[in-house]
C-alpha positions as CSV (number, residue, x, y, z in Angstrom):
1,X,7.1,-9.5,28.4
2,X,6.3,-6.2,26.7
3,X,4.9,-6.0,23.2
4,X,7.8,-6.8,20.7
5,X,7.2,-4.0,18.2
6,X,9.8,-1.3,18.7
7,X,11.8,1.3,16.9
8,X,15.6,1.1,16.9
9,X,17.5,4.4,16.1
10,X,21.0,4.0,14.9
11,X,22.9,7.2,15.9
12,X,26.1,6.0,14.2
13,X,24.1,5.9,10.9
14,X,22.8,9.5,11.6
15,X,26.3,10.8,12.1
16,X,27.5,8.9,8.9
17,X,24.7,10.7,7.0
18,X,25.7,14.0,8.4
19,X,29.4,13.4,7.4
20,X,28.2,12.6,3.9
21,X,26.5,16.0,3.8
22,X,29.7,17.7,4.9
23,X,31.6,15.8,2.2
24,X,29.2,16.8,-0.6
25,X,28.9,20.4,0.5
26,X,32.2,21.2,2.3
27,X,31.9,24.9,2.0
28,X,28.4,25.2,3.4
29,X,27.1,25.4,6.9
30,X,24.5,22.8,7.8
31,X,21.0,23.6,9.1
32,X,19.7,20.1,10.1
33,X,15.9,19.9,9.7
34,X,14.4,18.2,12.7
35,X,10.8,19.3,12.4
36,X,7.9,16.8,12.9
37,X,9.8,15.1,15.8
38,X,12.9,14.8,13.6
39,X,10.8,13.0,10.9
40,X,9.5,10.6,13.6
41,X,13.0,9.8,15.0
42,X,12.8,11.8,18.2
43,X,13.4,15.5,18.2
44,X,15.7,16.0,21.2
45,X,17.8,12.8,20.9
46,X,18.5,13.5,17.2
47,X,19.5,17.1,17.9
48,X,21.7,16.1,20.8
49,X,23.4,13.5,18.5
50,X,24.1,16.2,15.8
51,X,26.5,18.3,17.9
52,X,28.3,19.3,14.7
53,X,25.3,20.8,13.1
54,X,25.4,24.6,12.7
55,X,21.7,25.1,13.2
56,X,18.4,23.3,13.4
57,X,15.2,23.9,11.5
58,X,11.8,23.4,13.1
59,X,8.3,24.1,12.2
60,X,6.9,25.8,15.3
61,X,7.7,27.5,18.6
62,X,6.8,24.4,20.6
63,X,9.5,22.4,18.8
64,X,12.0,25.2,19.3
65,X,11.2,25.5,23.0
66,X,11.7,21.7,23.5
67,X,15.2,22.0,22.0
68,X,16.1,25.0,24.2
69,X,14.8,23.2,27.3
70,X,17.2,20.3,26.4
71,X,20.1,22.8,26.4
72,X,20.5,22.8,22.6
73,X,22.7,25.9,22.0
74,X,22.9,26.1,18.2
75,X,20.8,28.4,16.1
76,X,17.2,27.3,15.8
77,X,15.2,28.5,12.9
78,X,11.4,28.7,12.8
79,X,10.8,27.7,9.2
80,X,7.3,29.1,9.0
81,X,8.1,32.1,11.2
82,X,5.7,33.5,13.8
83,X,2.0,32.9,13.6
84,X,1.1,35.9,15.7
85,X,2.7,39.0,17.2
86,X,2.5,37.5,20.6
87,X,5.0,34.8,19.6
88,X,7.7,37.4,18.9
89,X,8.6,38.0,22.6
90,X,9.1,34.3,23.1
91,X,11.1,34.0,19.9
92,X,13.4,36.8,21.2
93,X,13.7,35.3,24.7
94,X,14.6,31.9,23.4
95,X,17.2,33.4,20.9
96,X,15.5,31.9,17.9
97,X,15.9,32.8,14.2
98,X,12.7,33.1,12.2
99,X,11.7,32.9,8.6
100,X,9.7,35.9,7.2
101,X,7.6,35.0,4.2
102,X,4.6,37.4,4.4
103,X,4.1,41.1,4.9
104,X,2.0,40.4,8.0
105,X,5.2,39.1,9.7
106,X,7.1,42.3,8.7
107,X,4.3,44.3,10.3
108,X,4.6,42.2,13.5
109,X,8.2,43.2,13.8
110,X,7.4,46.8,13.1
111,X,4.6,46.9,15.7
112,X,6.2,45.0,18.6
113,X,9.1,46.2,20.7
114,X,11.6,43.5,21.5
115,X,14.2,43.5,24.3
116,X,16.5,41.5,22.0
117,X,16.4,41.8,18.2
118,X,16.0,38.6,16.2
119,X,17.7,37.1,13.2
120,X,15.6,36.9,10.0
121,X,15.7,34.6,7.1
122,X,13.8,36.4,4.3
123,X,12.1,33.8,2.0
124,X,11.9,34.4,-1.7
125,X,9.3,32.6,-3.8
126,X,11.3,31.6,-6.8
127,X,8.5,29.4,-8.3
128,X,7.1,26.9,-5.7
129,X,4.3,29.3,-4.9
130,X,3.8,28.1,-1.4
131,X,5.6,30.5,1.0
132,X,7.7,33.5,0.3
133,X,7.8,36.9,-1.3
134,X,7.6,37.3,-5.1
135,X,10.7,39.0,-6.3
136,X,8.9,42.3,-6.9
137,X,7.6,42.4,-3.3
138,X,10.8,41.0,-1.7
139,X,12.8,44.2,-2.2
140,X,10.1,46.1,-0.2
141,X,10.1,43.6,2.5
142,X,13.9,43.6,2.8
143,X,14.0,47.4,3.0
144,X,11.4,47.4,5.8
145,X,13.2,44.7,7.7
146,X,16.5,46.6,7.4
147,X,14.8,49.6,9.1
148,X,13.2,47.6,11.8
149,X,14.6,47.9,15.3
150,X,13.6,44.4,16.1
151,X,15.8,42.9,13.4
152,X,19.4,41.9,14.2
153,X,20.6,40.5,10.9
154,X,19.0,39.2,7.7
155,X,19.7,36.1,5.5
156,X,18.0,35.0,2.3
157,X,16.4,31.7,1.5
158,X,14.2,29.9,-1.0
159,X,12.9,26.4,-1.4
160,X,13.2,24.1,-4.4
161,X,10.0,22.5,-5.7
162,X,11.3,19.9,-8.1
163,X,14.9,19.1,-7.1
164,X,13.9,15.5,-6.5
165,X,13.6,15.2,-10.3
166,X,17.1,15.7,-11.6
167,X,15.9,16.3,-15.1
168,X,13.2,18.9,-14.3
169,X,14.2,22.3,-15.7
170,X,12.3,24.1,-12.9
171,X,15.2,23.9,-10.5
172,X,17.5,25.7,-12.9
173,X,14.9,28.4,-13.3
174,X,14.5,28.8,-9.6
175,X,18.3,29.0,-9.1
176,X,18.5,31.7,-11.8
177,X,15.6,33.7,-10.2
178,X,17.2,33.5,-6.8
179,X,20.6,34.6,-8.2
180,X,19.2,37.5,-10.1
181,X,17.4,38.8,-7.0
182,X,20.5,38.8,-4.7
183,X,23.1,39.5,-7.5
184,X,24.5,42.6,-5.7
185,X,23.8,41.5,-2.1
186,X,26.3,40.2,0.4
187,X,23.7,38.5,2.6
188,X,24.2,34.9,3.5
189,X,21.9,32.5,1.6
190,X,20.4,29.0,1.7
191,X,18.7,27.1,-1.1
192,X,19.4,23.4,-1.0
193,X,17.2,20.8,0.6
194,X,18.3,17.1,0.5
195,X,17.6,16.8,-3.2
196,X,19.4,20.0,-3.9
197,X,22.4,18.9,-1.9
198,X,22.7,15.6,-3.8
199,X,21.9,16.8,-7.3
200,X,22.6,20.5,-7.7
201,X,26.0,21.7,-6.4
202,X,25.1,25.3,-7.5
203,X,22.5,25.3,-4.8
204,X,24.8,24.7,-1.9
205,X,25.8,28.4,-1.3
206,X,26.4,29.5,2.3
207,X,24.0,27.1,4.1
208,X,22.4,23.8,3.1
209,X,19.2,22.4,4.7
210,X,19.2,18.5,4.8
211,X,16.1,16.8,5.9
212,X,15.2,13.3,4.7
213,X,18.8,12.4,3.8
214,X,19.8,12.9,7.4
215,X,17.7,9.9,8.2
216,X,19.2,7.8,5.5
217,X,16.5,8.1,3.0
218,X,16.8,9.2,-0.7
219,X,14.7,12.2,-1.8
220,X,14.6,10.7,-5.3
221,X,12.0,8.2,-6.5
222,X,14.6,6.3,-8.6
223,X,17.0,5.4,-5.8
224,X,17.2,4.4,-2.1
225,X,19.4,5.8,0.6
226,X,22.2,3.2,0.3
227,X,22.5,4.1,-3.4
228,X,23.1,7.7,-2.4
229,X,25.8,6.7,0.2
230,X,23.4,7.0,3.2
231,X,22.5,4.6,6.0
232,X,19.1,4.0,7.4
233,X,18.7,5.5,10.9
234,X,15.3,4.0,11.8
235,X,14.5,0.3,11.9
236,X,11.0,-0.8,12.8
237,X,11.2,-4.3,14.4
238,X,8.9,-6.8,15.8
239,X,8.4,-10.6,16.1
240,X,6.2,-13.4,14.9
241,X,3.6,-14.0,17.6
242,X,2.2,-17.1,15.9
243,X,2.5,-19.3,12.8
244,X,-0.7,-20.7,11.3
245,X,-1.0,-23.8,9.1
246,X,-3.8,-22.8,6.6
247,X,-5.4,-24.7,3.8
248,X,-5.8,-23.8,0.1
249,X,-8.7,-21.3,-0.2
250,X,-8.6,-20.1,3.4
251,X,-9.1,-16.3,3.7
252,X,-6.6,-14.2,5.6
253,X,-7.4,-11.0,7.5
254,X,-10.2,-8.4,7.3
255,X,-12.5,-8.5,4.3
256,X,-11.1,-11.8,3.2
257,X,-9.2,-10.0,0.5
258,X,-6.4,-12.6,0.2
259,X,-6.9,-16.3,0.0
260,X,-4.3,-19.0,0.3
261,X,-3.4,-20.4,-3.1
262,X,-2.3,-23.7,-1.5
263,X,-1.7,-25.3,1.9
264,X,0.8,-22.9,3.5
265,X,2.2,-21.3,6.7
266,X,1.1,-17.8,7.5
267,X,2.9,-15.7,10.1
268,X,1.3,-13.1,12.3
269,X,3.5,-10.1,13.2
270,X,2.9,-7.9,16.2
271,X,2.7,-4.6,14.4
272,X,0.0,-2.7,12.5
273,X,-1.3,0.7,11.5
274,X,-1.7,1.6,15.2
275,X,2.1,1.5,15.3
276,X,2.4,3.6,12.2
277,X,2.7,0.8,9.6
278,X,0.9,2.1,6.5
279,X,-2.6,0.6,6.3
280,X,-2.6,0.8,2.5
281,X,0.5,-1.3,2.1
282,X,-0.5,-3.9,-0.5
283,X,-0.2,-7.6,-0.5
284,X,3.3,-8.3,-1.8
285,X,5.0,-5.5,0.3
286,X,8.3,-6.9,1.5
287,X,8.9,-7.8,5.1
288,X,12.0,-9.4,6.6
289,X,11.6,-12.6,8.7
290,X,14.9,-13.9,10.1
291,X,16.6,-11.5,7.7
292,X,15.0,-13.0,4.6
293,X,12.3,-11.5,2.5
294,X,8.7,-12.6,2.7
295,X,5.5,-10.8,1.6
296,X,2.7,-9.1,3.4
297,X,-0.6,-10.7,2.7
298,X,-4.1,-9.4,3.4
299,X,-5.0,-6.1,5.0
300,X,-2.9,-4.6,7.7
301,X,-4.8,-4.5,11.0
302,X,-4.4,-2.0,13.8
303,X,-2.0,-4.2,15.8
304,X,-1.1,-7.1,13.5
305,X,0.1,-8.0,10.0
306,X,0.1,-11.3,8.2
307,X,2.9,-12.6,6.1
308,X,3.4,-15.4,3.6
309,X,5.9,-18.0,5.1
310,X,6.1,-20.4,2.2
311,X,9.7,-19.5,1.7
312,X,10.4,-19.7,5.5
313,X,9.3,-23.2,6.3
314,X,11.4,-23.2,9.6
315,X,9.9,-19.9,10.8
316,X,8.4,-20.1,14.3
317,X,6.8,-17.9,17.0
318,X,9.3,-15.4,18.4
319,X,11.4,-15.1,15.2
320,X,12.5,-11.5,14.5
321,X,10.8,-9.3,11.9
322,X,12.0,-6.1,10.2
323,X,9.3,-3.9,8.7
324,X,11.7,-1.3,7.3
325,X,15.2,0.0,8.0
326,X,18.3,-2.1,8.2
327,X,18.1,-4.5,5.2
328,X,14.8,-3.2,3.9
329,X,14.6,0.3,2.6
330,X,11.7,2.3,3.8
331,X,11.5,3.8,0.3
332,X,10.4,0.3,-1.0
333,X,7.7,-0.1,1.7
334,X,6.4,3.4,1.0
335,X,6.2,2.6,-2.8
336,X,4.1,-0.5,-2.1
337,X,1.8,1.6,0.1
338,X,1.3,4.3,-2.5
339,X,3.0,7.0,-0.4
340,X,6.4,8.6,0.3
341,X,8.9,7.6,2.9
342,X,8.5,11.0,4.7
343,X,4.9,10.1,5.6
344,X,5.8,6.5,6.7
345,X,8.5,7.8,9.0
346,X,6.5,10.6,10.5
347,X,3.6,8.2,11.2
348,X,5.4,6.0,13.6
349,X,3.4,6.0,16.8
350,X,4.9,7.0,20.2
351,X,3.3,3.9,21.9
352,X,6.3,2.0,20.5
353,X,9.5,1.7,22.5
354,X,12.3,3.7,21.0
355,X,15.8,2.3,21.5
356,X,18.8,4.6,20.7
357,X,22.2,3.1,20.2
358,X,25.5,3.1,18.3
359,X,25.1,0.1,16.0
């Protein structure tokens, strides 16, 4: 029997979330963000299951090549653009779009002759100060791109820094900055990430760029995916591999950081940080055993976790465990681990078996 820890990917939930995006932003085309192995869900299988997406966003050429090799025909956008002039030929050959956020990338296009011109997404820095041209430099970059023989067409984009906080005035300032820059332009535009899609209709414009919400997770700290009308796509499952009868005062796990407050049953789960479960998840982090909540106790090990079974007196070896996903929001687990659900999902290890289905 193989190790019971596995990842179950619900493709029906994925399509539900995509439909939710279409409903919220019906007049926008959708660039589905599938970078970082589709947030840990499996790059190719996720893209193949989003046949209605208008485009896919990736972080690097390697991800884009993998999609093209899988016969994905939609637009693929390199969200960080090329890292060197040598990549331009490959970008052109694969028919990729690319973000341009720095003058060095403009120079790459000016200095390299391409057999097939590429489509550009010019990134404007409206306040996040990560990637993009400041408004005073963006006009120069745009003019140079328009004169470049290697450029087929140009679109505009920016990225929202604080849209996950509905009350933060920064988003309105960014939207105003972006609007002022392209006030008299007819170029297609994209602004909204997942938080922008859900909270700021003014940010929908021609294209939207959903990431975390595609996978059924809320981008907001004060809600979970189901509260935003989304369904979890990933469920991390395992089983109890033993149930121990321990005495009051017995320590549990590395460092003896947790001790039994009374005589009790402790379950050992076949999953740990070697599988991607967050090592810093604190005692009290919820886990589902037989569909009912119990609590993590002690430190997570590389391959095992321990759980308090006092509320599950009938639990036995082989009983099913859910660490996050269906019935247990990953947002809640991430909060107990002092991190964000993005990191939890992306950390899932490929030693696990991935099962894709239509639940």
